N, C-alpha and C positions, 0 to 999 in steps of 0.2 A: 294828488297827494292828499292826506288826511290831518287837518289840523285841529288838537283837541285845547280848548279853552276851560279855563273856571267857570263854573255856571254862575258866577256873580259877576261876570266881565261887564262892566258900564257899555253902554251902546255905543258910545262915542268910539271905545277901542276897539268893538267888534266891526264898527262900518271903518275904522282905519286899518284893520288885516283886510277885510274884503277890499278896500280901495287899492290895496298894495297887489293883491292878486289879479284884480281887474287890469293894472298898469302892465303887468308880465303878461298878459293874454290869456288868464286862466276864467273860466266861467265857475260858479261856486253854487253848492247847496247847503242850507244851514238847517241844522236838526238841534232843537233846544231840549235839554232834559234838566232835571232839578240840580245835580251837581256837576254836570259837563254840557258845554255847547260843541258840535262836532260841524266842523266845515269841511266837505268835501270839494277838493279842487280839480276841476276835470282843464285838462291841458296837455299838449305833447311838449315837454322841456327842451329848450335848445339852450346855446351858450349863454345867454342873456339870462335864462332863468336858473342856472345850474347852482347858484350859492343861494338861492330864495330859501329854502329850507332853513339853511343857516340864519339867514337875517330873520325869519320868523321866528324860531325857537329863542332870538335873543329878547324878544318881545317880554316883558313881566307877565303879560294875560295869557301867554301860550305856556302850556304845559309840555306839550309834544308836537312833534312833525314827523308823520308815518309816510315816506315816499312810497307810493305803488307803481312798481316796476314793469307789471303786465300791460300790454297794449289796449286791452280793455278793462276801462277804469271803473265805469259805474257797477259792472257786473262782478268785478274782482272781489273775493269776500275781505278783503282788507277795506273796501269802502263801507262795508257794514257786518264787522266781525261777529256780532252777536246774530247775525241770520236774520232772514226776512220770511214775515207771514203773510202772504197774500189772502186777504180777506176776499171772500165771495158771499156776499150776503152775510149771513151768521155763521158761516162757515170759515176756518182759517188753515190753509194748506201751508205746511211748513212747522205746524206747532207737533205736541206730542200725539194729536191724533192723526190716524192714518186714514186718507179717503180713496173710494172706490168709485171709480167713473165707469159705468158700464150702459149697454144699449147697442144696439145695430149698428153695423158698419155705414149702411144707408137707412134713412127713412122712407118706406116702400109704399105706406098707406097709414090712414089713420087710427083704424083696428089695430095695425101691427105695434105702431109706437106706444099706444096706450097700454097693450097686453105686456109688453116688454116693460115700460116703466114700471106699472103696479107690481112686475115679479121682481124686479131688481132694487124695488124699494123694499118689498118684505123681506127680502135677502140680507138688507143692510146697506146698499149702495145709497150715497148721498148725492150723485151728480148722475144725470143721463147724457148718454153720448148718442149721438146720430147724427149722419149727414144728410145736409138738405141739398149742397153742392159737393160734387164727388169728382177729383181729379182720377182719370181712368187712362190706363196706358192706351187702351184702343178709342178711337172716336165713336165705335158703336155701340160700346157697352154703355149700361145705365149710368147717367150723368146727375142722378138726384133728380127731385121733384122741384127744386127752387124755394120760392117763398111759401107756397101750400105746405111744403116741407117744415118750414119754421113754425109756420102757423099751428100745425100738429104737435110740435114740440112745445111749444109754449101751452096748448091746452093740457099736455101730460104734466108740463111742470105746475099747472093751476090744479089738477085732479091729485100730485101725489106730494107737491111739495120738494119735489127734486130741482137742484140747479140744473140749467142747461150746457153743456160743450157741443159747440159745432163749427165746421170748418168755413174758412173765408178763404177764398183763390184770388181775389181780384181787389185790387185796390178800390175800383168803383162800386164793390158791394160793400164795404165795411161799413157804412151807414147803414144800410139795409139790416145786416145781420146783428149789428149792435143793437137795434131796434128790440130784438127777440133773444140773443145769447145772453147767459150770464159770464161765459167764458168764450173766448174767439180762438178756435183752434186752427194754428198755420201748421199743414203736414209736412211729411218729409220732401216731398216735391218743391215746396217752396220756403224752404229754410233760407236760399239766398235770394228771393225774390225782393229784391231792394225797394222798389217802389211800395211792395206790400207791406216789408216791414216799418218804412216810415211812416205810412199812413196809419197803422195799428198803434205806433208810436204817440199817434197824436190824440187817440182817445183814451180815456182812464177805465175802459173794460179789461177784466184780466185776460192775460195773453198764455195759451197753453201752445208751448214750442216746441216742437219736435224735431230731433236731430236728423239730419239729411241722410239719404241713403249710403253716400260715399264721404261722409264728412268726418275728418277729424275732429277731436274733442275742443281743439283750439280754434278751429273755422267756426264751430258751433255757438263757441264763447264771443268771438267777434260779432257774428252775426247777431247775437242776442243783445249787443252793445246799441246796435242801431235801433232796437225798440226802446231802451231805456234812455238812449240820448235824445231821442224825442218828447221824453216826458212821461212814457209809460212805465213805470218800476214794477207794475203787477204782472210779472211774467213767471210761470211755471214750467220749468224745463221737462221734457219727456223723451227718455231712451226708449228708441222702438227697435232697435237691431239695426246693424249695417250691411251692406252687400259683401258676402264672401263667395270663396271658390267653390264650396260645397254646397250645393243647392237641391241635392239628393234626398236629405233627410230633412231639412229646414229651409223656411223661406229666406232667412237672414241669419246672421250672427247675432244673437242676443248678449250685448256688450254690458254685462252687470258690474264688471270692473270700472265702468264708466260711472257708475252712482256715488263710490265713495271717493274718486277721483276729483267727481264735478263737485261733491260739497267740499273738498278740500280747497277748490278753487274760487268758488263764487258763492255768495250768501243766498242766492236764489233757491227756493225749493225745487224739487225733483221726483217725478213719478217714473213709472216704468210701465211698458205696453208688451207683454207677454204673448198678445195674441199677434202682432204685426210682427214681434220678436224671432217669434218661431215659424207660425204661419200653420200649426199643426193642432188641432184639437186636444190631443192627448198629452200635448207638452204644456199645455197652458199651466195646469195647476201646480206641476213641480217648479216652474219657471217664476209664477207668481209668489208662491212661498220663497223662492231664493231672494227674489227683490224684496220681498220686505224685509228678510234677514241682512240684506246688504246694505240698507239703510234708507231706501226709497221712501217718500212722502207719501205715495199712493199709488194706485193703479189704475189703469184702464184695461176692459175687458169686453171683449165683443161678445153680445148674447143676442140671440134669434130665435124666436118660437119653433120655427123649423128651419135648419141650417140647411138642409138638403134643397129648400126652397128659395134660398136667400137670393137677392140679385147680385150682390156682392159679397167677397169673402166668406161664404158659407164654410170652407174647409177648417176655416180658424174660430167659429163661433161657437160658444157654448149655449145648450139649451138652459130655460131659467131653472130645471132642476139642477144641472151640472153646476150651473153657477151659485145655486143656494149650497151645494156641497162644498165649491170652493170656499166660500166665504167663511163656512164652520172652520176649515184648514187653516186659513189665513188668521183668524181669530186666535187659534192656537198661537200661531209665529209671534203675533203681535205681543202676546203676552209674554212669550219667553225672551222678546227682546226690549222688553219695555216701552210698548206702543199700546194706545188703545183705538177700537175701532168702532 
């Protein structure tokens, strides 16, 4: 539940409210503003807690009590109705500016990632994507360069000023990847890797959290709750398509309706990944435009200097020239919907 107090509430009265919550088995977060004090109470109500909202409402310092009925408490929009902007250095995802993450599926070499980084930077991207650890369907496929790939990404950041988003797959690798990354990506295959979710919940590095390949929106929100409940509230959701029955024309079913639905359910920002969402190079631009129009706070686009030679996902990667053209189209859509790029 959310308890709203007057901003001038004396500390003894505030402590009294917090003590009462603790006695009923709730954990709490306190946010102080000039006009209001907001308490987020986390717990699963039982019979003994049923009348707590009425009791709290009777206190003179309490202006309003708002129950949160959804099973995910910290993720729910009621927990932070004004929305969350996730800060990544000097960037803010979830604000008026649309941010584009772009780069290759996999970091293949130093020359490759430096070339792509410079190209996407010039086109207007603010975040460089690239996988150093790659989850692949077959064990024989390219699995990424590991730490050398992270080092190449860090060098690209130094040369271009772009922030870095890269995937972490194993709880044991979180400390390593945190040393290099500005954003930790949790891919679709790891949406319900609960040990990994708990581990990234213990750090304060922002997390890009992709929807699972067959996950419902409700399952996605509940999985995100693991991260926030661990103490890391810097979560950016990513719609990347879900598995469907028609694989002849697209890799996945790009569920753009999820963008406005998720915005109604949670305060967290959400971006869209039309590269994985469609799996088809020619469909990336129209679906990127549609994603911006649907209210997405950003895009993730795969870019490779020579897609035909890519070690992974070449069929859904744009060339730097195609990406520059897409950015011009996205900029026009941003202007039409009141966003900036």
